[in-house]
N, CA, C and O atoms as CSV, one atom per row, in Angstrom:
chain,resi,resn,atom,element,x,y,z
A,1,MET,N,N,0.819,-1.236,0.035
A,1,MET,CA,C,-0.034,-0.070,-0.157
A,1,MET,C,C,0.955,1.228,0.043
A,1,MET,O,O,1.858,1.316,0.874
A,2,THR,N,N,0.589,2.139,-0.854
A,2,THR,CA,C,1.304,3.347,-0.837
A,2,THR,C,C,0.606,4.526,-0.079
A,2,THR,O,O,-0.606,4.741,-0.092
A,3,GLN,N,N,1.469,5.189,0.523
A,3,GLN,CA,C,0.834,6.333,1.246
A,3,GLN,C,C,1.058,7.602,0.315
A,3,GLN,O,O,2.067,7.783,-0.367
A,4,ALA,N,N,-0.046,8.460,0.391
A,4,ALA,CA,C,0.200,9.626,-0.473
A,4,ALA,C,C,0.644,10.787,0.410
A,4,ALA,O,O,0.191,10.838,1.554
A,5,GLY,N,N,1.459,11.689,-0.002
A,5,GLY,CA,C,1.817,12.811,0.651
A,5,GLY,C,C,0.697,13.738,0.983
A,5,GLY,O,O,-0.235,13.911,0.197
A,6,ILE,N,N,0.772,14.312,2.091
A,6,ILE,CA,C,-0.194,15.345,2.337
A,6,ILE,C,C,0.561,16.850,2.287
A,6,ILE,O,O,1.580,17.103,2.930
A,7,GLU,N,N,0.026,17.582,1.606
A,7,GLU,CA,C,0.489,19.102,1.512
A,7,GLU,C,C,-0.288,19.970,2.404
A,7,GLU,O,O,-1.512,19.840,2.423
A,8,LEU,N,N,0.223,20.739,3.057
A,8,LEU,CA,C,-0.547,21.717,4.008
A,8,LEU,C,C,-0.526,23.099,3.317
A,8,LEU,O,O,0.602,23.525,3.072
A,9,VAL,N,N,-1.444,23.780,3.004
A,9,VAL,CA,C,-1.437,24.938,2.409
A,9,VAL,C,C,-2.197,25.772,3.450
A,9,VAL,O,O,-3.304,25.500,3.915
A,10,ARG,N,N,-1.352,26.930,3.767
A,10,ARG,CA,C,-1.783,27.895,4.797
A,10,ARG,C,C,-2.436,29.106,3.962
A,10,ARG,O,O,-1.949,29.601,2.946
A,11,ALA,N,N,-3.714,29.511,4.633
A,11,ALA,CA,C,-4.236,30.826,3.873
A,11,ALA,C,C,-3.554,31.923,4.197
A,11,ALA,O,O,-3.160,32.090,5.351
A,12,GLU,N,N,-3.316,32.861,3.165
A,12,GLU,CA,C,-2.773,34.170,3.390
A,12,GLU,C,C,-3.732,34.888,4.157
A,12,GLU,O,O,-4.950,34.711,4.171
A,13,ARG,N,N,-2.917,35.892,4.928
A,13,ARG,CA,C,-3.714,36.834,5.703
A,13,ARG,C,C,-4.060,37.970,4.834
A,13,ARG,O,O,-3.366,38.328,3.882
A,14,ARG,N,N,-5.268,38.573,5.237
A,14,ARG,CA,C,-5.966,39.550,4.348
A,14,ARG,C,C,-5.139,40.691,4.364
A,14,ARG,O,O,-4.471,40.974,5.358
A,15,ARG,N,N,-5.135,41.424,3.241
A,15,ARG,CA,C,-4.143,42.617,2.923
A,15,ARG,C,C,-5.048,43.645,3.627
A,15,ARG,O,O,-6.275,43.647,3.527
A,16,ARG,N,N,-4.328,44.509,4.340
A,16,ARG,CA,C,-4.763,45.712,4.949
A,16,ARG,C,C,-4.343,46.928,4.189
A,16,ARG,O,O,-3.164,47.272,4.269
A,17,TRP,N,N,-5.123,47.567,3.511
A,17,TRP,CA,C,-4.941,48.893,2.615
A,17,TRP,C,C,-5.021,49.808,3.565
A,17,TRP,O,O,-5.879,49.728,4.444
A,18,THR,N,N,-4.066,50.869,3.505
A,18,THR,CA,C,-3.979,52.104,4.226
A,18,THR,C,C,-4.844,52.938,3.576
A,18,THR,O,O,-5.320,52.745,2.458
A,19,ARG,N,N,-5.083,54.087,4.467
A,19,ARG,CA,C,-6.072,55.203,3.994
A,19,ARG,C,C,-5.252,55.787,2.723
A,19,ARG,O,O,-5.842,55.913,1.650
A,20,ALA,N,N,-4.246,56.048,2.818
A,20,ALA,CA,C,-3.295,56.735,1.573
A,20,ALA,C,C,-3.471,55.800,0.355
A,20,ALA,O,O,-3.707,56.289,-0.749
A,21,GLU,N,N,-3.357,54.397,0.541
A,21,GLU,CA,C,-3.437,53.557,-0.648
A,21,GLU,C,C,-4.730,53.756,-1.316
A,21,GLU,O,O,-4.801,53.826,-2.543
A,22,LYS,N,N,-5.826,53.856,-0.496
A,22,LYS,CA,C,-7.279,53.969,-0.961
A,22,LYS,C,C,-7.382,55.353,-1.788
A,22,LYS,O,O,-7.845,55.488,-2.921
A,23,GLU,N,N,-6.901,56.232,-1.045
A,23,GLU,CA,C,-7.092,57.716,-1.485
A,23,GLU,C,C,-6.130,57.929,-2.884
A,23,GLU,O,O,-6.324,58.915,-3.595
A,24,ARG,N,N,-5.191,57.030,-3.183
A,24,ARG,CA,C,-4.483,57.036,-4.424
A,24,ARG,C,C,-5.285,56.313,-5.585
A,24,ARG,O,O,-5.419,56.768,-6.721
A,25,LEU,N,N,-5.795,55.119,-5.119
A,25,LEU,CA,C,-6.381,54.185,-6.072
A,25,LEU,C,C,-7.799,54.620,-6.400
A,25,LEU,O,O,-8.156,54.523,-7.574
A,26,VAL,N,N,-8.619,55.073,-5.522
A,26,VAL,CA,C,-9.906,55.644,-5.877
A,26,VAL,C,C,-10.063,56.696,-7.001
A,26,VAL,O,O,-10.816,56.521,-7.958
A,27,PRO,N,N,-9.310,57.788,-6.822
A,27,PRO,CA,C,-9.236,58.831,-7.814
A,27,PRO,C,C,-8.731,58.299,-9.113
A,27,PRO,O,O,-9.216,58.696,-10.172
A,28,ALA,N,N,-7.682,57.326,-9.066
A,28,ALA,CA,C,-7.179,56.825,-10.336
A,28,ALA,C,C,-8.290,55.972,-11.154
A,28,ALA,O,O,-8.291,55.857,-12.380
A,29,SER,N,N,-9.074,55.494,-10.422
A,29,SER,CA,C,-10.287,54.773,-11.088
A,29,SER,C,C,-11.210,55.567,-11.713
A,29,SER,O,O,-11.991,55.077,-12.529
A,30,PHE,N,N,-11.223,56.912,-11.392
A,30,PHE,CA,C,-12.239,57.929,-11.860
A,30,PHE,C,C,-11.931,58.695,-13.262
A,30,PHE,O,O,-12.704,59.317,-13.990
A,31,GLU,N,N,-10.373,58.408,-13.408
A,31,GLU,CA,C,-9.747,59.196,-14.468
A,31,GLU,C,C,-10.420,58.809,-15.945
A,31,GLU,O,O,-10.677,57.629,-16.186
A,32,PRO,N,N,-10.695,59.859,-16.927
A,32,PRO,CA,C,-11.282,59.525,-17.993
A,32,PRO,C,C,-10.549,58.486,-18.910
A,32,PRO,O,O,-9.341,58.661,-19.069
A,33,GLY,N,N,-11.075,57.561,-19.450
A,33,GLY,CA,C,-10.431,56.565,-20.254
A,33,GLY,C,C,-9.907,55.395,-19.532
A,33,GLY,O,O,-9.458,54.456,-20.188
A,34,VAL,N,N,-9.921,55.354,-18.183
A,34,VAL,CA,C,-9.211,54.390,-17.420
A,34,VAL,C,C,-10.309,53.418,-16.932
A,34,VAL,O,O,-11.369,53.803,-16.438
A,35,SER,N,N,-9.964,52.127,-17.112
A,35,SER,CA,C,-10.850,50.960,-16.555
A,35,SER,C,C,-10.520,50.660,-15.187
A,35,SER,O,O,-9.397,50.303,-14.832
A,36,THR,N,N,-11.523,50.810,-14.408
A,36,THR,CA,C,-11.492,50.454,-13.034
A,36,THR,C,C,-10.902,49.072,-12.724
A,36,THR,O,O,-10.215,48.840,-11.730
A,37,SER,N,N,-11.224,48.200,-13.639
A,37,SER,CA,C,-10.810,46.808,-13.508
A,37,SER,C,C,-9.163,46.777,-13.681
A,37,SER,O,O,-8.461,46.004,-13.029
A,38,ASP,N,N,-8.666,47.675,-14.599
A,38,ASP,CA,C,-7.289,47.681,-14.894
A,38,ASP,C,C,-6.511,48.334,-13.574
A,38,ASP,O,O,-5.392,47.955,-13.228
A,39,VAL,N,N,-7.224,49.315,-12.929
A,39,VAL,CA,C,-6.646,49.892,-11.725
A,39,VAL,C,C,-6.497,48.969,-10.633
A,39,VAL,O,O,-5.462,48.900,-9.969
A,40,ALA,N,N,-7.573,48.218,-10.425
A,40,ALA,CA,C,-7.833,47.053,-9.443
A,40,ALA,C,C,-6.707,46.023,-9.725
A,40,ALA,O,O,-6.063,45.699,-8.727
A,41,ARG,N,N,-6.315,45.391,-11.021
A,41,ARG,CA,C,-5.759,44.446,-11.419
A,41,ARG,C,C,-4.086,44.810,-11.049
A,41,ARG,O,O,-3.294,44.112,-10.416
A,42,ARG,N,N,-3.899,45.969,-11.595
A,42,ARG,CA,C,-2.499,46.446,-11.302
A,42,ARG,C,C,-2.148,46.580,-9.787
A,42,ARG,O,O,-1.040,46.227,-9.383
A,43,ALA,N,N,-2.984,47.031,-9.051
A,43,ALA,CA,C,-2.871,47.042,-7.467
A,43,ALA,C,C,-2.850,45.628,-6.732
A,43,ALA,O,O,-2.460,45.448,-5.578
A,44,GLY,N,N,-3.290,44.754,-7.515
A,44,GLY,CA,C,-3.520,43.343,-6.940
A,44,GLY,C,C,-4.626,43.342,-5.963
A,44,GLY,O,O,-4.545,42.802,-4.859
A,45,LEU,N,N,-5.643,43.955,-6.402
A,45,LEU,CA,C,-6.967,44.179,-5.642
A,45,LEU,C,C,-7.977,43.688,-6.433
A,45,LEU,O,O,-7.942,43.828,-7.655
A,46,HIS,N,N,-9.164,42.943,-5.677
A,46,HIS,CA,C,-10.162,42.527,-6.526
A,46,HIS,C,C,-11.239,43.875,-6.924
A,46,HIS,O,O,-11.564,44.744,-6.115
A,47,VAL,N,N,-11.566,43.825,-7.971
A,47,VAL,CA,C,-12.268,44.936,-8.546
A,47,VAL,C,C,-13.601,45.330,-7.757
A,47,VAL,O,O,-13.957,46.504,-7.657
A,48,SER,N,N,-14.246,44.362,-7.255
A,48,SER,CA,C,-15.465,44.521,-6.355
A,48,SER,C,C,-14.945,45.443,-4.969
A,48,SER,O,O,-15.653,46.323,-4.479
A,49,GLN,N,N,-13.813,45.133,-4.528
A,49,GLN,CA,C,-13.585,45.979,-3.242
A,49,GLN,C,C,-13.127,47.459,-3.778
A,49,GLN,O,O,-13.276,48.417,-3.019
A,50,LEU,N,N,-12.571,47.648,-5.083
A,50,LEU,CA,C,-12.298,49.136,-5.315
A,50,LEU,C,C,-13.644,49.644,-5.582
A,50,LEU,O,O,-13.833,50.762,-5.102
A,51,PHE,N,N,-14.590,49.153,-6.190
A,51,PHE,CA,C,-16.072,49.584,-6.433
A,51,PHE,C,C,-16.618,50.003,-5.127
A,51,PHE,O,O,-17.173,51.092,-4.975
A,52,ARG,N,N,-16.458,49.136,-4.184
A,52,ARG,CA,C,-17.041,49.374,-2.691
A,52,ARG,C,C,-16.158,50.728,-2.112
A,52,ARG,O,O,-16.727,51.607,-1.464
A,53,TRP,N,N,-15.050,50.768,-2.353
A,53,TRP,CA,C,-14.260,52.087,-1.902
A,53,TRP,C,C,-14.873,53.417,-2.455
A,53,TRP,O,O,-15.092,54.441,-1.808
A,54,ARG,N,N,-15.088,53.208,-3.687
A,54,ARG,CA,C,-15.665,54.273,-4.616
A,54,ARG,C,C,-17.012,54.698,-4.149
A,54,ARG,O,O,-17.325,55.879,-4.000
A,55,LYS,N,N,-17.831,53.637,-3.913
A,55,LYS,CA,C,-19.186,53.931,-3.348
A,55,LYS,C,C,-19.065,54.627,-1.893
A,55,LYS,O,O,-19.819,55.558,-1.609
A,56,LEU,N,N,-18.184,54.196,-1.060
A,56,LEU,CA,C,-18.054,54.716,0.239
A,56,LEU,C,C,-17.572,56.266,0.267
A,56,LEU,O,O,-17.960,57.100,1.085
A,57,LEU,N,N,-16.680,56.479,-0.755
A,57,LEU,CA,C,-16.231,57.809,-0.876
A,57,LEU,C,C,-17.250,58.811,-1.366
A,57,LEU,O,O,-17.296,59.940,-0.879
A,58,CYS,N,N,-18.045,58.424,-2.298
A,58,CYS,CA,C,-19.160,59.139,-2.861
A,58,CYS,C,C,-20.193,59.349,-1.756
A,58,CYS,O,O,-20.764,60.438,-1.700
A,59,GLU,N,N,-20.486,58.358,-0.844
A,59,GLU,CA,C,-21.417,58.558,0.204
A,59,GLU,C,C,-20.782,59.608,1.320
A,59,GLU,O,O,-21.511,60.381,1.942
A,60,ARG,N,N,-19.462,59.557,1.493
A,60,ARG,CA,C,-18.784,60.287,2.550
A,60,ARG,C,C,-18.672,61.744,1.957
A,60,ARG,O,O,-18.882,62.685,2.722
A,61,VAL,N,N,-18.405,61.945,0.849
A,61,VAL,CA,C,-18.497,63.486,0.355
A,61,VAL,C,C,-19.754,63.983,-0.073
A,61,VAL,O,O,-19.865,65.108,-0.559
A,62,GLY,N,N,-20.653,63.249,0.072
A,62,GLY,CA,C,-22.078,63.807,-0.326
A,62,GLY,C,C,-22.124,64.134,-1.795
A,62,GLY,O,O,-22.556,65.212,-2.203
A,63,ALA,N,N,-21.664,63.171,-2.591
A,63,ALA,CA,C,-21.586,63.515,-4.288
A,63,ALA,C,C,-23.039,63.748,-4.528
A,63,ALA,O,O,-23.864,63.064,-3.922
A,64,PRO,N,N,-23.394,64.640,-5.347
A,64,PRO,CA,C,-24.684,64.874,-5.755
A,64,PRO,C,C,-25.250,63.714,-6.714
A,64,PRO,O,O,-24.612,63.134,-7.592
A,65,THR,N,N,-26.582,63.506,-6.352
A,65,THR,CA,C,-27.122,62.630,-7.459
A,65,THR,C,C,-27.663,63.260,-8.591
A,65,THR,O,O,-28.102,64.408,-8.523
A,66,PRO,N,N,-27.670,62.427,-9.899
A,66,PRO,CA,C,-28.134,63.047,-10.965
A,66,PRO,C,C,-29.596,63.447,-11.005
A,66,PRO,O,O,-30.465,62.639,-10.677
A,67,GLU,N,N,-29.906,64.764,-11.430
A,67,GLU,CA,C,-31.231,65.139,-11.380
A,67,GLU,C,C,-31.658,65.300,-12.827
A,67,GLU,O,O,-30.847,65.594,-13.706
A,68,LEU,N,N,-33.008,65.093,-13.065
A,68,LEU,CA,C,-33.528,65.230,-14.330
A,68,LEU,C,C,-33.523,66.697,-14.674
A,68,LEU,O,O,-33.692,67.565,-13.818
A,69,VAL,N,N,-33.315,66.961,-16.014
A,69,VAL,CA,C,-33.437,68.388,-16.367
A,69,VAL,C,C,-34.698,68.482,-17.225
A,69,VAL,O,O,-34.999,67.726,-18.150
A,70,PRO,N,N,-35.453,69.631,-16.728
A,70,PRO,CA,C,-36.660,69.738,-17.762
A,70,PRO,C,C,-36.241,70.150,-19.159
A,70,PRO,O,O,-35.259,70.811,-19.497
A,71,VAL,N,N,-37.295,69.562,-19.967
A,71,VAL,CA,C,-37.164,69.960,-21.510
A,71,VAL,C,C,-38.364,70.602,-21.863
A,71,VAL,O,O,-39.443,70.195,-21.431
A,72,VAL,N,N,-38.261,71.629,-22.656
A,72,VAL,CA,C,-39.482,72.209,-23.405
A,72,VAL,C,C,-39.351,72.098,-24.852
A,72,VAL,O,O,-38.349,72.383,-25.509
A,73,ILE,N,N,-40.460,71.657,-25.282
A,73,ILE,CA,C,-40.580,71.312,-26.786
A,73,ILE,C,C,-41.577,72.273,-27.324
A,73,ILE,O,O,-42.757,72.364,-26.983
A,74,THR,N,N,-40.899,73.023,-28.271
A,74,THR,CA,C,-41.814,74.112,-29.123
A,74,THR,C,C,-41.941,73.727,-30.396
A,74,THR,O,O,-41.012,73.138,-30.947
A,75,PRO,N,N,-42.980,73.973,-30.975
A,75,PRO,CA,C,-43.455,73.771,-32.407
A,75,PRO,C,C,-42.584,74.805,-33.097
A,75,PRO,O,O,-42.379,75.916,-32.610
A,76,THR,N,N,-42.067,74.382,-34.283
A,76,THR,CA,C,-41.504,75.328,-35.182
A,76,THR,C,C,-42.304,75.121,-36.667
A,76,THR,O,O,-42.770,74.063,-37.089
A,77,SER,N,N,-42.324,76.338,-37.279
A,77,SER,CA,C,-43.083,76.382,-38.423
A,77,SER,C,C,-42.149,75.956,-39.622
A,77,SER,O,O,-42.650,75.789,-40.734
A,78,ALA,N,N,-41.004,75.805,-39.444
A,78,ALA,CA,C,-39.979,75.158,-40.392
A,78,ALA,C,C,-39.929,73.626,-40.557
A,78,ALA,O,O,-39.254,73.162,-41.476
A,79,TYR,N,N,-40.521,72.914,-39.823
A,79,TYR,CA,C,-40.515,71.472,-39.674
A,79,TYR,C,C,-41.193,70.837,-40.708
A,79,TYR,O,O,-42.402,71.019,-40.851
A,80,ARG,N,N,-40.556,70.112,-41.443
A,80,ARG,CA,C,-41.125,69.344,-42.744
A,80,ARG,C,C,-41.107,67.778,-42.452
A,80,ARG,O,O,-40.133,67.220,-41.946
A,81,ALA,N,N,-42.171,67.185,-42.787
A,81,ALA,CA,C,-42.222,65.680,-42.676
A,81,ALA,C,C,-41.234,64.709,-43.456
A,81,ALA,O,O,-40.890,63.595,-43.060
A,82,ASN,N,N,-40.799,65.392,-44.750
A,82,ASN,CA,C,-39.991,64.628,-45.479
A,82,ASN,C,C,-38.672,64.772,-45.149
A,82,ASN,O,O,-37.812,64.124,-45.745
C-alpha cells in the first residue's frame, strides 16, 4: 500500500490597505478613459473591493445625485415631414 503525501496549504492573511493607498487608487479609477478593472488588477486588488471604496467615498463626500433636467418642446413652423 502506498501512502500519499499530504500538503498543507496555509491561507494568506488579508491585505490591509492604508487610507493613503485607498485615496490614491480611488481617484485613479475615476480618470477619463481608465478602466476600474485595470486599476484594481495593477494594484493586486479585487475589482469589487475598489467599487466598494468608490461607493463609500461618494457617500462620505455627499456626491450629488443626477437630477432630471426639464425639457421644453416648442413647435417650429419650418418643420417638414420629408
